[in-house]
KEKE-3310 file (N, C-alpha, C; in steps of 0.2 Angstrom, whole numbers, plus 5000, padded with zeros to 4 digits):
npx = (5196:5197:5205:5209:5211:5225:5240:5251:5269:5283:5302:5316:5333:5345:5361:5371:5380:5386:5388:5394:5392:5396:5383:5374:5368:5370:5366:5374:5374:5376:5380:5377:5367:5358:5355:5349:5338:5331:5327:5320:5309:5303:5299:5290:5281:5276:5273:5264:5262:5255:5261:5277:5295:5309:5326:5331:5338:5338:5330:5326:5325:5322:5314:5302:5288:5287:5286:5274:5265:5267:5260:5247:5231:5228:5239:5255:5270:5285:5298:5311:5323:5329:5339:5334:5336:5344:5339:5334:5321:5308:5301:5284:5273:5255:5242:5246:5249:5260:5270:5280:5289:5297:5312:5312:5322:5339:5355:5371:5380:5374:5373:5361:5359:5364:5355:5343:5333:5333:5317:5306:5299:5284:5280:5283:5275:5262:5262:5267:5265:5254:5258:5265:5256:5247:5234:5229:5219:5210:5217:5228:5245:5261:5274:5291:5307:5322:5330:5319:5310:5318:5317:5304:5295:5293:5284:5273:5269:5265:5253:5237:5231:5238:5240:5229:5219:5231:5241:5256:5273:5284:5299:5312:5330:5347:5360:5374:5371:5361:5359:5358:5346:5338:5337:5329:5317:5314:5311:5300:5291:5289:5280:5270:5262:5254:5257:5266:5283:5293:5309:5318:5335:5351:5364:5380:5392:5400:5406:5417:5420:5415:5398:5383:5374:5366:5355:5341:5325:5310:5298:5284:5267:5268:5264:5265:5269:5273:5284:5292:5292:5298:5312:5313:5315:5326:5327:5331:5326:5325:5325:5318:5300:5293:5300:5301:5309:5326:5336:5351:5368:5377:5374:5364:5346:5330:5314:5299:5282:5265:5255:5245:5231:5232:5222:5213:5220:5225:5239:5243:5244:5233:5221:5205:5205:5217:5230:5241:5253:5266:5262:5267:5281:5295:5313:5327:5342:5346)
npy = (4810:4812:4802:4807:4821:4821:4821:4808:4807:4803:4804:4803:4805:4802:4796:4800:4800:4812:4820:4830:4838:4850:4854:4845:4839:4823:4808:4795:4779:4768:4753:4756:4765:4757:4748:4757:4762:4749:4747:4759:4757:4745:4752:4761:4752:4747:4758:4764:4779:4795:4805:4804:4807:4810:4815:4829:4825:4813:4804:4789:4782:4768:4764:4767:4760:4756:4769:4773:4763:4764:4777:4775:4771:4788:4793:4803:4803:4811:4809:4814:4822:4824:4828:4835:4839:4849:4855:4855:4843:4842:4826:4820:4808:4804:4795:4786:4793:4803:4818:4830:4844:4858:4865:4881:4891:4892:4889:4898:4887:4877:4868:4870:4884:4891:4890:4896:4911:4924:4927:4937:4935:4937:4937:4924:4916:4919:4914:4901:4894:4886:4874:4867:4864:4853:4842:4834:4822:4834:4844:4857:4857:4863:4859:4861:4864:4865:4879:4886:4887:4894:4906:4907:4904:4913:4923:4915:4912:4923:4927:4929:4924:4914:4905:4900:4887:4880:4867:4864:4866:4857:4852:4847:4845:4847:4851:4862:4871:4871:4878:4891:4891:4887:4899:4906:4899:4902:4915:4915:4907:4916:4924:4916:4905:4894:4885:4871:4867:4856:4851:4843:4836:4830:4818:4819:4817:4828:4829:4822:4828:4832:4837:4839:4842:4835:4837:4839:4846:4850:4861:4869:4870:4864:4856:4861:4852:4840:4844:4844:4831:4826:4830:4822:4810:4810:4817:4827:4844:4860:4877:4886:4890:4885:4875:4857:4846:4841:4831:4821:4828:4820:4807:4794:4795:4793:4800:4798:4804:4810:4823:4836:4846:4863:4871:4865:4864:4867:4872:4872:4866:4868:4870:4865:4859:4855:4845:4833:4836:4834:4816:4800:4800:4795:4793:4788:4779:4775)
npz = (6375:6358:6345:6334:6338:6339:6331:6325:6323:6316:6315:6306:6309:6299:6296:6283:6268:6257:6241:6227:6211:6198:6195:6202:6219:6227:6234:6242:6242:6255:6264:6277:6276:6271:6281:6290:6283:6282:6296:6299:6290:6296:6308:6304:6300:6312:6320:6313:6309:6306:6300:6292:6291:6282:6279:6270:6254:6256:6249:6239:6224:6221:6232:6231:6229:6242:6249:6244:6249:6262:6264:6264:6273:6270:6276:6277:6270:6270:6260:6259:6248:6232:6217:6202:6185:6189:6200:6217:6224:6234:6240:6242:6249:6249:6254:6244:6233:6223:6226:6219:6224:6218:6227:6233:6238:6241:6249:6247:6246:6239:6223:6216:6219:6208:6199:6201:6207:6219:6227:6234:6251:6252:6238:6234:6244:6240:6227:6227:6239:6240:6234:6243:6254:6263:6269:6283:6293:6294:6297:6293:6286:6282:6271:6270:6263:6270:6267:6263:6274:6282:6276:6275:6286:6297:6291:6287:6300:6306:6298:6296:6285:6280:6292:6297:6304:6305:6308:6309:6304:6294:6290:6281:6281:6277:6284:6291:6300:6311:6323:6318:6311:6322:6329:6322:6323:6335:6335:6326:6334:6345:6341:6337:6346:6345:6335:6328:6325:6315:6314:6304:6302:6297:6300:6292:6280:6268:6252:6258:6270:6287:6289:6289:6305:6313:6326:6326:6329:6339:6341:6350:6357:6372:6386:6402:6413:6406:6401:6411:6413:6402:6404:6415:6410:6403:6390:6378:6382:6381:6391:6385:6382:6371:6367:6363:6361:6357:6345:6346:6342:6336:6332:6321:6324:6330:6332:6340:6341:6349:6345:6350:6343:6345:6348:6357:6369:6385:6393:6406:6423:6432:6425:6420:6407:6406:6397:6396:6384:6372:6369:6372:6368:6361:6360:6353:6347:6330)
capx = (5200:5197:5211:5210:5214:5231:5244:5258:5274:5289:5306:5322:5339:5350:5368:5372:5385:5383:5393:5391:5396:5394:5375:5368:5370:5368:5367:5380:5371:5381:5378:5374:5361:5354:5353:5345:5331:5328:5325:5315:5303:5300:5297:5285:5275:5273:5270:5259:5262:5251:5267:5285:5300:5316:5329:5334:5343:5337:5325:5329:5319:5320:5310:5295:5283:5287:5283:5266:5261:5267:5257:5241:5227:5228:5246:5260:5278:5290:5303:5317:5322:5333:5341:5332:5337:5349:5335:5331:5314:5305:5296:5280:5268:5250:5237:5248:5250:5267:5270:5286:5289:5304:5315:5312:5326:5345:5361:5376:5384:5370:5373:5355:5359:5366:5349:5336:5334:5329:5311:5303:5293:5277:5279:5284:5269:5256:5263:5270:5264:5249:5261:5268:5251:5244:5228:5228:5215:5207:5222:5234:5252:5265:5280:5297:5314:5327:5330:5312:5309:5322:5314:5296:5291:5291:5279:5268:5266:5261:5249:5230:5229:5241:5240:5221:5219:5237:5244:5263:5277:5287:5305:5318:5337:5354:5364:5378:5370:5355:5358:5355:5338:5333:5335:5324:5312:5312:5308:5293:5286:5287:5274:5264:5263:5250:5258:5272:5289:5297:5314:5323:5342:5354:5371:5381:5397:5397:5413:5421:5421:5409:5394:5375:5376:5360:5353:5335:5321:5303:5295:5277:5263:5270:5261:5271:5271:5275:5290:5296:5293:5303:5319:5316:5316:5333:5325:5335:5322:5327:5322:5313:5294:5290:5304:5299:5315:5331:5340:5359:5372:5383:5372:5358:5342:5323:5309:5291:5278:5259:5254:5237:5229:5233:5216:5210:5225:5228:5245:5243:5240:5228:5215:5201:5206:5225:5231:5248:5255:5264:5261:5270:5287:5301:5319:5332:5347:5343)
capy = (4814:4808:4800:4812:4826:4820:4819:4805:4810:4799:4808:4798:4808:4798:4796:4800:4802:4817:4822:4834:4840:4857:4854:4842:4835:4817:4804:4789:4773:4764:4748:4759:4768:4751:4746:4762:4761:4743:4749:4764:4754:4742:4755:4764:4748:4746:4764:4768:4786:4799:4809:4802:4813:4808:4821:4832:4821:4806:4801:4784:4780:4761:4763:4772:4758:4756:4775:4773:4759:4767:4783:4773:4776:4794:4795:4807:4801:4816:4805:4818:4826:4824:4833:4834:4845:4854:4859:4850:4843:4838:4820:4818:4803:4805:4791:4781:4798:4806:4824:4834:4851:4862:4869:4889:4895:4888:4893:4898:4882:4872:4868:4873:4890:4894:4889:4899:4918:4925:4930:4940:4929:4938:4936:4917:4913:4920:4910:4895:4891:4880:4867:4865:4863:4846:4841:4826:4822:4840:4849:4859:4858:4865:4856:4866:4860:4868:4886:4888:4887:4900:4913:4908:4902:4919:4926:4911:4911:4929:4929:4925:4920:4907:4901:4899:4880:4877:4863:4865:4867:4851:4854:4843:4848:4843:4857:4862:4877:4870:4884:4897:4889:4887:4906:4909:4896:4905:4921:4913:4905:4922:4927:4912:4899:4889:4880:4868:4867:4851:4851:4836:4837:4823:4818:4819:4821:4831:4829:4819:4831:4831:4842:4839:4842:4834:4842:4840:4848:4851:4867:4869:4871:4859:4857:4863:4846:4836:4847:4841:4823:4824:4830:4816:4804:4812:4819:4835:4849:4866:4881:4890:4888:4882:4869:4852:4842:4840:4825:4822:4831:4815:4800:4794:4794:4794:4802:4798:4807:4811:4830:4837:4852:4867:4874:4862:4863:4871:4870:4873:4859:4871:4871:4860:4857:4852:4839:4831:4836:4829:4811:4794:4802:4790:4796:4783:4778:4772)
capz = (6370:6352:6342:6329:6340:6339:6324:6326:6319:6316:6311:6306:6308:6297:6295:6277:6264:6251:6238:6223:6206:6197:6195:6207:6224:6227:6240:6241:6247:6259:6269:6283:6273:6269:6288:6293:6280:6285:6303:6298:6288:6301:6313:6301:6300:6319:6323:6308:6311:6302:6296:6293:6288:6281:6279:6264:6250:6258:6243:6236:6221:6222:6238:6229:6231:6249:6251:6242:6253:6270:6264:6264:6270:6271:6279:6273:6270:6267:6259:6257:6241:6225:6212:6194:6181:6193:6206:6222:6223:6239:6237:6247:6246:6252:6250:6237:6227:6224:6225:6219:6226:6218:6232:6231:6240:6242:6251:6242:6245:6235:6217:6214:6219:6201:6194:6204:6208:6226:6227:6241:6254:6251:6232:6234:6247:6236:6220:6228:6245:6240:6232:6251:6258:6264:6274:6286:6299:6294:6299:6288:6287:6277:6271:6267:6261:6272:6267:6262:6282:6285:6272:6274:6292:6301:6287:6288:6307:6307:6292:6297:6279:6280:6298:6299:6304:6303:6314:6310:6298:6294:6286:6280:6280:6277:6284:6296:6305:6314:6328:6315:6310:6329:6331:6318:6325:6342:6334:6325:6339:6349:6338:6336:6351:6344:6330:6329:6320:6315:6309:6303:6300:6296:6302:6287:6277:6262:6249:6261:6275:6292:6287:6292:6312:6317:6331:6324:6335:6338:6345:6349:6363:6375:6392:6408:6417:6402:6398:6417:6413:6397:6407:6420:6405:6400:6383:6378:6381:6383:6394:6380:6383:6366:6364:6366:6361:6352:6345:6346:6336:6334:6329:6318:6330:6328:6337:6338:6346:6347:6346:6350:6340:6351:6350:6362:6373:6391:6395:6414:6426:6435:6421:6419:6401:6405:6394:6394:6377:6368:6373:6370:6366:6361:6356:6352:6341:6325)
cpx = (5200:5204:5213:5211:5222:5235:5250:5262:5281:5295:5312:5327:5344:5357:5369:5378:5384:5389:5389:5395:5395:5386:5371:5372:5368:5370:5371:5376:5376:5377:5374:5368:5356:5349:5348:5338:5327:5325:5320:5309:5300:5297:5290:5279:5273:5271:5264:5258:5259:5256:5273:5289:5306:5320:5330:5339:5343:5333:5329:5324:5317:5315:5303:5290:5282:5284:5276:5262:5261:5262:5249:5238:5228:5234:5250:5267:5281:5296:5310:5316:5328:5334:5337:5332:5340:5345:5333:5325:5312:5299:5291:5274:5262:5244:5239:5249:5257:5267:5278:5286:5297:5306:5315:5318:5333:5350:5366:5380:5380:5372:5366:5354:5361:5360:5343:5339:5331:5323:5309:5299:5286:5275:5278:5278:5263:5256:5264:5268:5259:5252:5264:5263:5247:5238:5228:5223:5211:5211:5227:5241:5255:5273:5287:5303:5320:5327:5324:5310:5312:5319:5307:5292:5289:5285:5272:5264:5262:5255:5242:5228:5232:5241:5234:5221:5225:5240:5252:5267:5282:5293:5310:5324:5342:5359:5369:5377:5362:5354:5355:5348:5334:5332:5330:5317:5310:5308:5301:5289:5285:5281:5268:5265:5257:5251:5265:5277:5292:5303:5319:5330:5344:5361:5375:5389:5397:5405:5418:5424:5415:5405:5388:5376:5371:5356:5345:5331:5314:5301:5287:5273:5264:5267:5266:5273:5275:5282:5295:5297:5298:5311:5319:5317:5323:5332:5328:5329:5324:5323:5316:5305:5291:5294:5303:5305:5320:5334:5347:5363:5377:5381:5366:5353:5335:5319:5302:5288:5270:5258:5247:5237:5229:5227:5212:5214:5225:5234:5247:5240:5234:5222:5211:5202:5213:5225:5239:5251:5263:5264:5266:5277:5292:5306:5325:5337:5343:5348)
cpy = (4809:4807:4804:4819:4826:4818:4815:4807:4805:4802:4803:4803:4803:4799:4795:4802:4806:4817:4827:4835:4847:4859:4851:4840:4828:4812:4798:4784:4769:4758:4750:4761:4762:4749:4751:4763:4754:4744:4754:4761:4749:4745:4759:4759:4747:4751:4766:4775:4790:4803:4806:4807:4808:4814:4823:4827:4814:4801:4795:4781:4772:4759:4765:4768:4756:4763:4776:4769:4761:4773:4781:4770:4782:4796:4800:4804:4807:4812:4808:4821:4823:4828:4830:4839:4851:4857:4853:4850:4838:4832:4819:4814:4804:4801:4787:4787:4802:4813:4826:4841:4854:4866:4876:4893:4890:4893:4894:4892:4876:4873:4872:4881:4894:4893:4894:4907:4919:4928:4932:4936:4931:4936:4927:4915:4914:4916:4903:4890:4885:4873:4864:4863:4856:4845:4834:4827:4829:4845:4850:4860:4860:4862:4860:4861:4865:4875:4889:4890:4893:4907:4913:4908:4908:4923:4921:4911:4917:4930:4925:4922:4914:4902:4899:4890:4876:4873:4864:4865:4861:4852:4849:4847:4844:4849:4857:4867:4877:4875:4889:4896:4890:4894:4908:4905:4900:4912:4920:4910:4910:4925:4923:4906:4894:4884:4876:4868:4861:4851:4845:4837:4830:4824:4817:4820:4823:4832:4827:4823:4831:4838:4843:4838:4839:4838:4844:4841:4849:4857:4867:4870:4864:4860:4857:4856:4841:4838:4844:4833:4821:4825:4825:4810:4805:4813:4826:4840:4856:4871:4885:4886:4884:4876:4863:4847:4843:4834:4827:4826:4825:4808:4800:4791:4794:4797:4801:4801:4808:4818:4832:4845:4857:4871:4871:4860:4868:4868:4870:4868:4862:4870:4864:4856:4856:4846:4838:4831:4838:4823:4805:4795:4796:4794:4790:4783:4774:4766)
cpz = (6363:6350:6337:6331:6341:6332:6327:6321:6321:6311:6312:6304:6306:6297:6288:6274:6258:6247:6231:6217:6205:6197:6200:6213:6224:6232:6238:6246:6248:6262:6274:6282:6274:6275:6291:6290:6282:6291:6303:6295:6292:6306:6311:6301:6306:6322:6319:6310:6305:6298:6298:6289:6288:6278:6271:6260:6252:6252:6239:6232:6220:6228:6237:6230:6239:6252:6250:6247:6260:6270:6264:6270:6273:6276:6274:6275:6266:6266:6258:6251:6236:6221:6205:6190:6185:6199:6211:6223:6230:6237:6243:6244:6252:6250:6244:6232:6229:6221:6225:6219:6224:6223:6229:6233:6243:6246:6246:6240:6241:6228:6214:6214:6213:6196:6195:6205:6215:6224:6234:6244:6252:6244:6232:6238:6243:6230:6221:6234:6245:6237:6239:6255:6257:6270:6277:6293:6300:6296:6294:6290:6281:6276:6267:6267:6264:6272:6266:6270:6284:6282:6274:6282:6296:6298:6288:6295:6308:6303:6295:6291:6279:6286:6300:6298:6303:6310:6315:6304:6298:6289:6287:6278:6280:6279:6290:6301:6307:6319:6324:6314:6317:6331:6328:6320:6332:6340:6331:6329:6345:6347:6336:6341:6351:6339:6331:6323:6321:6311:6309:6299:6299:6299:6296:6284:6270:6258:6253:6268:6280:6289:6291:6300:6316:6320:6329:6330:6333:6342:6343:6356:6367:6384:6398:6411:6413:6400:6405:6416:6407:6400:6412:6415:6401:6392:6384:6377:6385:6387:6390:6381:6378:6364:6368:6366:6356:6351:6345:6340:6334:6331:6326:6325:6326:6332:6334:6344:6345:6349:6345:6346:6346:6352:6356:6368:6378:6393:6402:6418:6430:6432:6421:6413:6399:6402:6392:6387:6377:6372:6369:6365:6367:6357:6357:6347:6336:6322)
residu = (MET:ARG:VAL:ASN:ASP:TYR:LEU:SER:VAL:LEU:MET:PHE:GLN:LEU:ASN:MET:THR:LEU:ASP:CYS:ASN:SER:CYS:ASP:GLU:TYR:LEU:ILE:GLU:THR:ASP:SER:MET:GLY:GLU:GLN:PHE:LYS:LYS:ALA:PHE:GLN:MET:ILE:GLN:ASN:LYS:LYS:PRO:ASP:ILE:THR:LEU:PHE:PRO:GLU:MET:ALA:TYR:ILE:SER:ARG:PHE:GLU:GLU:ASN:TYR:LYS:GLU:PHE:SER:LYS:PRO:ASN:LYS:ILE:ILE:ILE:ALA:GLY:SER:TYR:TYR:LYS:ASP:GLY:VAL:ASN:ARG:THR:VAL:VAL:PHE:GLN:ASN:GLY:GLU:LYS:TYR:GLU:ILE:PRO:LYS:GLY:TYR:ALA:SER:GLY:ALA:GLU:PRO:MET:ALA:ARG:LYS:ILE:SER:TYR:ARG:GLU:PRO:GLU:GLU:PHE:LEU:LYS:ALA:GLU:LEU:HIS:LYS:HIS:GLU:PHE:ILE:ILE:LYS:GLY:LYS:LYS:ILE:TYR:ILE:PHE:ASN:CYS:MET:GLU:TYR:TYR:HIS:LEU:ALA:TYR:TYR:VAL:ALA:ARG:SER:SER:GLN:TYR:ASN:GLU:ASN:LEU:PHE:GLY:ILE:PHE:THR:ILE:CYS:SER:ASN:SER:ASN:THR:HIS:VAL:PHE:GLU:GLU:GLU:THR:LYS:VAL:THR:HIS:ASN:HIS:ASN:ASP:SER:ILE:TYR:THR:PHE:ILE:LEU:ASN:CYS:VAL:SER:THR:TYR:LYS:GLY:GLU:ASP:TYR:GLY:ASP:GLY:GLN:SER:TYR:ILE:TYR:GLY:PRO:ILE:SER:ILE:HIS:GLU:LYS:GLU:TRP:LEU:LYS:LYS:ASP:ARG:ILE:ASN:THR:LYS:LYS:ASN:LEU:MET:HIS:ILE:LEU:SER:LEU:SER:GLN:GLU:ARG:ALA:GLN:TYR:VAL:TYR:GLY:GLU:PHE:ILE:ALA:SER:GLU:ILE:LEU:SER:ARG:PHE:GLY:ARG:SER:ASP:ARG:TYR:ILE:ASN:ASN:PRO:ARG:ASN:ILE:VAL:VAL:SER:SER:LEU)
# end
């Protein structure tokens, strides 16, 4: 098995404090946040993942040089998002280059909902999807911000135009309705069992109230025996055949794993092409 057949992914479910005014949401940097980032950066240095994710609203500009360095050579850092001119922008670094992607969909609770209008998914995909597309190790991924996934993932998964050579969809969130997103994910994967969904949420307070509910999760082509091994390792994997794992509802955690391109995978132990997938999974408190 070649190293390039796998993408290594590291996701940080941070514990965050958020607030807002009539125009913007913003992150309040606490001592706890500083400690979490210190641990996260050390872990990135040790693991050297192909793709690293931080939650929506977690972008901190003073760490920009760190993000740039961690994205070399040809790595991807999804550094979170922040508000600029009243619009939430996803910040991505690849190979030292910075990309900012305006968020296209919002819930009514977000201040930016006052700045944008709803667009039909087909229209949005034709006009905007290219901004969300990145290539790593020859594999295509899409990077979405929260409600973008909820509106678009189903259409991407079912379209031969968009899902050709698609490894997976990577989504950063800060929301209190992860279970609603997960229902959408189940429908999406009922129609396409060859791609991955990585949903990274946070555990947060918003305007002084408990808000982000954690429960980040991964769906995708998992081999049948590896699912049993994850259960024995006490990693939360559900009965759904495409569900790989979920994180805690209550605390900051991280997950690391290596995931194989589905076109070379047989998930059943009787096959000569059976491969335990994913591999080297680690879930732990942050």
